[in-house]
Wavefront OBJ file of the C-alpha trace (Angstrom):
o trace
v 0.000 0.000 0.000
v 1.347 3.432 -0.978
v 2.253 5.810 1.788
v -0.326 8.584 1.585
v 0.575 11.937 3.079
v -2.439 13.860 4.338
v -3.006 17.193 2.601
v -1.326 20.162 4.249
v -3.756 22.493 5.995
v -3.188 26.152 5.042
v -2.355 28.571 7.846
v -2.754 32.267 8.547
v -1.011 34.505 11.053
v -2.927 37.444 12.534
v -0.513 40.063 13.849
v -2.128 42.258 16.490
v -0.594 45.298 18.089
v -1.796 47.605 20.808
v -5.584 47.221 21.120
v -6.051 50.977 21.454
v -8.623 51.032 18.633
v -11.729 49.070 19.696
v -12.440 47.381 16.341
v -9.249 45.300 16.457
v -10.651 42.567 18.726
v -13.968 42.143 16.912
v -12.327 42.107 13.479
v -9.766 39.567 14.701
v -12.586 37.257 15.816
v -14.439 37.838 12.540
v -11.362 37.006 10.492
v -10.631 33.924 12.621
v -14.163 32.682 11.963
v -13.979 33.251 8.199
v -10.554 31.622 7.920
v -11.677 28.552 9.867
v -14.772 28.186 7.666
v -12.445 28.221 4.649
v -10.304 25.437 6.133
v -7.422 27.724 7.082
v -5.894 27.410 10.550
v -5.497 30.859 12.122
v -2.779 31.656 14.646
v -2.834 34.910 16.605
v 0.408 36.691 17.449
v -0.031 39.792 19.531
v 1.313 41.802 22.369
v 0.189 40.874 25.868
v -2.790 43.274 25.937
v -4.127 42.200 22.534
v -3.757 38.503 23.309
v -5.357 38.890 26.728
v -8.406 40.647 25.271
v -8.987 37.734 22.910
v -8.397 35.018 25.517
v -10.697 36.689 28.057
v -13.359 37.216 25.373
v -13.326 33.531 24.374
v -12.421 31.588 27.541
v -13.735 28.272 26.209
v -11.867 28.739 22.931
v -14.897 28.367 20.688
v -13.214 30.576 18.091
v -9.689 31.212 19.275
v -7.024 28.604 18.613
v -3.305 29.074 19.044
v -2.165 32.378 20.546
v 1.506 33.302 20.784
v 3.560 36.318 21.774
v 4.273 38.597 18.824
v 8.019 38.831 19.436
v 8.191 35.029 19.713
v 6.385 34.687 16.377
v 8.849 37.067 14.712
v 11.712 35.024 16.142
v 10.282 31.711 14.940
v 9.758 33.049 11.422
v 13.202 34.699 11.325
v 14.841 31.437 12.435
v 12.890 29.563 9.698
v 11.256 27.369 12.355
v 7.793 28.402 11.277
v 5.981 30.243 8.506
v 2.438 30.767 7.273
v 0.536 30.880 4.009
v -1.177 34.192 4.791
v -0.315 36.990 7.193
v -2.750 39.687 8.296
v -1.162 42.641 10.052
v -3.542 44.954 11.907
v -2.384 48.552 11.408
v -3.567 51.709 13.136
v -0.223 53.337 13.901
v 3.439 53.436 12.835
v 4.285 50.291 14.791
v 1.736 48.355 12.749
v 3.329 49.526 9.513
v 6.738 48.447 10.856
v 5.426 44.999 11.772
v 3.878 44.614 8.326
v 7.169 45.565 6.652
v 8.998 43.106 8.907
v 6.579 40.292 8.083
v 6.939 41.068 4.394
v 10.707 40.768 4.701
v 10.956 37.613 6.831
v 7.919 35.559 5.833
v 6.898 33.842 2.643
v 3.233 34.469 3.477
v 0.866 36.418 1.264
v 0.737 39.691 3.179
v -2.431 41.643 3.977
v -2.305 45.044 5.674
v -5.550 45.695 7.567
v -5.491 49.458 8.040
v -8.096 51.115 10.260
v -8.562 53.872 12.789
v -9.283 57.565 12.749
v -6.252 58.368 10.562
v -6.119 55.222 8.435
v -5.371 57.209 5.269
v -2.132 58.541 6.777
v -0.996 54.998 7.579
v -1.739 53.785 4.048
v 0.692 56.382 2.654
v 3.487 54.817 4.744
v 3.111 51.375 3.167
v 5.828 51.144 0.521
v 6.263 47.367 0.343
v 4.316 44.649 -1.504
v 1.054 43.680 0.187
v -2.688 43.758 -0.253
v -4.073 46.770 1.584
v -7.524 46.418 3.116
v -8.539 49.708 4.695
v -11.445 51.575 6.229
v -12.080 54.374 8.658
v -13.154 52.094 11.484
v -12.657 53.041 15.119
v -15.673 51.913 17.182
v -17.820 50.435 14.431
v -16.189 47.376 12.803
v -18.636 47.214 9.873
v -16.657 49.420 7.427
v -13.552 47.246 7.870
v -15.602 44.037 7.759
v -17.084 45.194 4.446
v -13.626 45.962 3.055
v -12.359 42.526 4.115
v -15.400 40.802 2.575
v -14.769 42.587 -0.732
v -11.237 41.157 -0.897
v -12.223 37.725 0.547
v -8.639 36.834 1.491
v -9.707 33.385 2.703
v -10.524 32.487 -0.914
v -7.227 33.725 -2.407
l 1 2 3 4 5 6 7 8 9 10 11 12 13 14 15 16 17 18 19 20 21 22 23 24 25 26 27 28 29 30 31 32 33 34 35 36 37 38 39 40 41 42 43 44 45 46 47 48 49 50 51 52 53 54 55 56 57 58 59 60 61 62 63 64 65 66 67 68 69 70 71 72 73 74 75 76 77 78 79 80 81 82 83 84 85 86 87 88 89 90 91 92 93 94 95 96 97 98 99 100 101 102 103 104 105 106 107 108 109 110 111 112 113 114 115 116 117 118 119 120 121 122 123 124 125 126 127 128 129 130 131 132 133 134 135 136 137 138 139 140 141 142 143 144 145 146 147 148 149 150 151 152 153 154 155 156 157
């Protein structure tokens, strides 16, 4: 009997920064749900505050799967110990742009920049590296960013 290797399950990394803008957590959960429905395993990499918000919001892990420290994720990718098929970087400030540029440089993942917040247009102008930009002026109401994500449908790419 031939040795059959099971098909590889695609993965996605969600890079979360400071959860200063309220829509980040709800959009992260939305994206996790859509990715899972598409058969893509999502992994969240965030700072302590961002990760804690997600873990506390989903204590029984109905939606949330693996959660790791953002700096640890960068290290694992840099050391070629891990990589992903897709990478979604949440951007509402300069640090988010820097993380997106870093992920573009160290990872082989298809890169998506999710740009939101009061001054999202200013952040878009700072993106000078290859990626798919998904943007909306979303601060408290996640629907404009959700709509922008749905239009791109990155889980189907």
